[in-house]
C-alpha positions, 0 to 999 in steps of 0.5 A: 353853710354861709359864713357869718355876716361881718360888717364894719363902720370905718370913720376918719377921725378928722372931725365929729361923727356927722349925721351921714356917718351916723346913718352908715353906722346904723345901717351896718349895725342893724344888718349885723344884728338882723343876721346875728353877725358882728359889726366891727369898728375901724378908725381910718386914721392914716391922715396923720395931719388931720386925725385927732384923739379928740375926734376919735373920742367924739366918734366913740361917744357919739356911737355909744350915745346912739346905742350903736355898740360894736364888737371887739376893740376899735382897730386903728388903721394907721397901726396896721401900716406895716401889714399894708406895706407887706401887701404892696410888696406882695403885689409887686411879686405877683406882677400886679404892681410896680415902682414908679419913679416919676418926678413931681415935675413929670407928673405936673407935665402930664396934668398940664398936657391932659388939661390942654387936650381937654381930657381926663387927668390921669397917670400915663403909665410911664413906668408901667413896663420900664425896668427899675434898673433904668431909674434916675438916681435920688428919686424915691419911688411910689408903688402903683397898682397895675390896673387892668387896661381892657375889659370892665370891672363889675360891682353887683351892688345891693342898692345901686344895682349892677355897676359897670366901670370900663377899666380904661377909665381907671388908671394905675393908682398909687398904693404906697407913697414915696415915704412908705405910707400906704394909701387909702384904697390899699389900706381899706382892702387889706383891713377889710380882708384881714378883719373878715368883713363880708358886707361893706355898707357905705356912702355912694360917694365910695362907688369909684373906690369900690371899683379900684378896691375890687381890682386889688381884691382880685389881684390878691386872689381874695374874695370880694365882699358884698357891697351896698352903696347908700345914697347921700343925704340932701337938705330939704332944698335938694342940695347936698347936706351942709351945716345949714341943713343939719350936717352937724355932729351927733353931739349937737343933736344930743344938745338939741334934746333929741332922744337916741331912739328917735334919731335911730328911727329917723335916720333909718328912714333916710334911704331905707324903708319897710313898706309905709312904716314911718314910726318903728322901734329899734327892735322892729328895725333890727327884725326888718332890716334887709339890704334890699330895702335901701333905695337909690335916691338921695334922702332929704333931711327935714328938721320938722319931721325929726322934731315931730318924731322926737315929740312922739318918742317923748310922749311914749317913753316911760317916765322913769326912762325919759327922766334918765335921758333928761338928766343925762343931757342936762350937762349939754343944755344951756343952763343945765349944769346949774340945774344939776346942782339942785337935783336931789332925790326929792327933786327927782320925785317932783320931776318924775311926777311932773313928766306926764304933764310936761311931755305932752307939749315938748318935742325935745328934751330942751323944750321939756327942760324949759317947761320945767323951769317953774320947778326950779324957780326960787321965790319970789318968782320972776314973771314974764310979760304975759304973766304980769298982764294977767295978774294986773287985769284982775288976777291978783284979786282972783288969787286973793279970793281962791287962796283961802279955799286952797289953804283949806284943802285937806287932800292936796291932789290934782283931782280934789284941788280942781273940784274945790276951785270949781266950786269956788268959781261957781260960787263967785260967778267966775269961769274956771279960766279966770282962776286958772290963768292967774294961778298959772301966772303965780305958780309958774311965772308964765302964761303956759304950763301943764294942767294947773292942778297938776302943777299944784300937786307937783309943787306941793302944798307949802310951795304952792301956797307961798307962791300964790300968797306972794302974788295975792298980796302984791 
């Protein structure tokens, strides 16, 4: 019986959770869920100068917002440095590592010689077979891994296929610095082994690290986890993803008004596929997610596609759930905090009632929030230029004519109000639009809105009549 699948997401807390990291987390999470396994979280905070508590908080918040929960407590890599040092010493006992006493000047000379000879810069093995007893005084040694010099290291990768790296291309990397701090490749191997990680899913930029790490696994006699190196995400122009393309923190996508489910769907399709399916639920992603679905080619990030997909999710999300997402994101949207103070139970009812009309046009929660401005507006309503023009071009008179009809309405519902206004329009010899547009201008202060009779119903009799009266008498 095979052991349960254990994946891990291991970000460095030197900044936000960027979109590539979010996709890596999603793939690890989806595969763990698909197999009934676990996804662990490890914070790779060994770079003490660049690691910050604020970045850790941003990463955890980003994962939670995306709905990517992990199993157990997050592990700090730095807190495990003692264990990493012990393994470095164990490698020395096994003859798989050695002390290197090269001075900075000697290492610089090696670099200069390699550059002059136009060959790869690498450590030349000066201390590989020398007796530490001959070490110069006053030099704190590093510990280097004794990498195999002949043969090849093979990585059977789920995404990249069989990757073969000649051992002659891999020099003896430092695994413990002269100050006693372990280096990345050693720490990762020890942590993944100790945490019981069975499947490593990460960016293809770690492929060279995979070869070095495989050698350390084998030197310790440990099982090498299954590896999947995911292709990078590029911008629409094919260049490496940068901030101008959308390489922003996950929190920026929240502020732009994207739904977590839409972002999960979109990120899943960046480098992974299930036939021709483009739109699928998170439940379907978990059901379908196999490592063989991850491709070799880089994906292209496209904001237009993300917006269209997000619009689909907004339209198809149940109103109560969508309202919860909307209210949760208000503190992060410009001007949203001001609106929060206006939202009581009565306003929540209005928003819920307005959502069917609002969500048909919106591609983001930010757009949804903007189109709901008329619900929060205080009388007298500010009018945009088009609304002022509509009212100036006969709209005021049209409002004065329809106002008594609306005042006489016995049932304030969109259906009944529309019927009454249609009867009035026919009697007055007007097309319905000649009444609808002035009503829209008076009720919302703009020339675009959800269906105007829905707007009347949501605003209610008292507020609607007051807004119309303000403009009918202007």
